[in-house]
GUDREN-46659 format. One record per residue (C-alpha): z, y, x. Coordinates in nm, 3 decimals. Layout:
N
      up   north    east
       Z       Y       X
...
END
This chain:
176
      up   north    east
  -0.017   0.006  -0.007
   0.089   0.244   0.280
  -0.229   0.167   0.459
  -0.434   0.226   0.131
  -0.263   0.558   0.093
  -0.396   0.644   0.441
  -0.741   0.571   0.342
  -0.707   0.785   0.026
  -0.568   1.079   0.248
  -0.884   1.055   0.479
  -1.114   1.038   0.172
  -0.966   1.320   0.028
  -0.971   1.534   0.383
  -1.337   1.442   0.392
  -1.419   1.549   0.024
  -1.211   1.880   0.103
  -1.469   1.921   0.415
  -1.177   1.880   0.666
  -1.369   1.637   0.877
  -1.245   1.666   1.204
  -0.921   1.601   1.061
  -1.057   1.299   0.861
  -1.191   1.173   1.168
  -0.862   1.186   1.365
  -0.665   1.048   1.101
  -0.926   0.738   1.067
  -0.949   0.656   1.431
  -0.534   0.649   1.384
  -0.576   0.421   1.095
  -0.829   0.207   1.274
  -0.541   0.129   1.528
  -0.310   0.011   1.273
  -0.547  -0.194   1.048
  -0.321  -0.469   0.916
  -0.355  -0.792   1.150
  -0.610  -1.022   0.980
  -0.720  -0.780   0.702
  -1.089  -0.810   0.753
  -1.160  -0.609   0.421
  -0.964  -0.334   0.539
  -1.129  -0.324   0.870
  -1.467  -0.347   0.701
  -1.368  -0.039   0.482
  -1.245   0.154   0.801
  -1.566   0.055   0.960
  -1.770   0.183   0.663
  -1.566   0.529   0.673
  -1.641   0.546   1.039
  -1.994   0.537   0.972
  -1.996   0.791   0.692
  -1.790   1.031   0.911
  -2.045   0.978   1.199
  -1.814   0.799   1.418
  -2.102   0.548   1.519
  -1.966   0.417   1.842
  -1.634   0.344   1.703
  -1.777   0.161   1.410
  -1.997  -0.042   1.640
  -1.684  -0.158   1.821
  -1.486  -0.241   1.502
  -1.780  -0.418   1.339
  -1.865  -0.621   1.645
  -1.486  -0.731   1.661
  -1.533  -0.829   1.307
  -1.827  -1.039   1.344
  -1.668  -1.196   1.620
  -1.384  -1.315   1.441
  -1.577  -1.393   1.142
  -1.940  -1.470   1.210
  -2.030  -1.558   0.867
  -1.948  -1.243   0.715
  -2.249  -1.081   0.576
  -2.064  -0.733   0.492
  -1.954  -0.717   0.851
  -2.326  -0.765   0.978
  -2.458  -0.496   0.751
  -2.200  -0.260   0.869
  -2.265  -0.370   1.230
  -2.630  -0.324   1.166
  -2.587   0.004   0.995
  -2.350   0.157   1.277
  -2.615   0.026   1.534
  -2.897   0.212   1.343
  -2.714   0.530   1.314
  -2.604   0.526   1.665
  -2.978   0.496   1.768
  -2.933   0.132   1.919
  -3.257  -0.004   1.739
  -3.271  -0.324   1.928
  -2.954  -0.393   1.843
  -2.974  -0.303   1.489
  -3.291  -0.501   1.443
  -3.083  -0.815   1.580
  -2.792  -0.748   1.351
  -3.016  -0.708   1.056
  -3.205  -1.030   1.136
  -2.884  -1.195   1.137
  -2.801  -1.066   0.802
  -3.130  -1.162   0.676
  -3.068  -1.519   0.780
  -2.740  -1.505   0.571
  -2.888  -1.333   0.282
  -3.283  -1.370   0.270
  -3.303  -1.148  -0.030
  -3.147  -0.826   0.130
  -3.437  -0.622   0.075
  -3.254  -0.352   0.265
  -3.212  -0.545   0.575
  -3.575  -0.645   0.571
  -3.685  -0.288   0.548
  -3.449  -0.179   0.823
  -3.582  -0.452   1.068
  -3.951  -0.314   0.997
  -3.827   0.042   1.060
  -3.635  -0.055   1.391
  -3.954  -0.230   1.504
  -4.177   0.082   1.408
  -3.944   0.310   1.609
  -3.912   0.060   1.918
  -4.306   0.044   1.915
  -4.309   0.452   1.956
  -4.035   0.484   2.205
  -4.224   0.636   2.509
  -3.923   0.559   2.734
  -3.922   0.186   2.659
  -3.868  -0.030   2.977
  -4.176  -0.194   3.148
  -4.420   0.072   3.001
  -4.708   0.190   3.196
  -4.747   0.551   3.232
  -5.052   0.543   3.045
  -4.881   0.385   2.744
  -4.579   0.643   2.772
  -4.824   0.910   2.763
  -5.009   0.758   2.470
  -4.671   0.695   2.288
  -4.556   1.065   2.349
  -4.849   1.201   2.216
  -4.866   0.989   1.901
  -4.502   1.114   1.849
  -4.596   1.481   1.882
  -4.887   1.415   1.643
  -4.663   1.247   1.395
  -4.392   1.539   1.437
  -4.691   1.808   1.390
  -4.818   1.627   1.066
  -4.474   1.579   0.915
  -4.417   1.955   0.975
  -4.715   2.050   0.802
  -4.644   1.813   0.513
  -4.321   1.982   0.487
  -4.483   2.312   0.441
  -4.768   2.188   0.204
  -5.057   2.175   0.474
  -5.143   2.328   0.779
  -5.249   2.651   0.627
  -4.920   2.714   0.477
  -4.724   2.719   0.788
  -4.545   3.064   0.888
  -4.751   3.247   1.159
  -4.522   3.157   1.446
  -4.503   2.785   1.370
  -4.868   2.784   1.314
  -4.945   2.911   1.660
  -4.712   2.689   1.815
  -4.886   2.387   1.616
  -5.229   2.478   1.740
  -5.127   2.522   2.100
  -4.981   2.177   2.097
  -5.278   2.023   1.951
  -5.493   2.211   2.189
  -5.273   2.110   2.458
  -5.271   1.737   2.359
  -5.658   1.722   2.307
  -5.733   1.904   2.619
  -5.590   1.563   2.820
END
């Protein structure tokens, strides 16, 4: 009951936009999760993700899956924490493990594909040749420019300064 009250306090602090205090309370609560209470640990891990404490959530969910490797909720939490932390290869693995436990999880299947797309675009991936790094970097710039244009409803609707910068970037990319 006392631990649940702490979690309620953390929720209240978050809703009151006192995120830094909520984070501090959550980290303190994580250190005092009742022994063996995997449901409480999972709840704390989810709250960590919600508050942007991704590395802490990664560690907590990793510990949970070590203790209970058949816990689909823990793998979901681990995968989400890895994804939000930008650890896309680890996230893809965790989502794949989740899919093995729950083949009907549409979210996990979509996230595996998203992780693979992100990894395929990474110009800093190990083992790439310079030409491949350049190609991936170029593709990322094009995709970013396209996304910005879509946000404004088309190239001809960009603010003048942004339009000039986009045109210069396109010229520079095409010039190589």
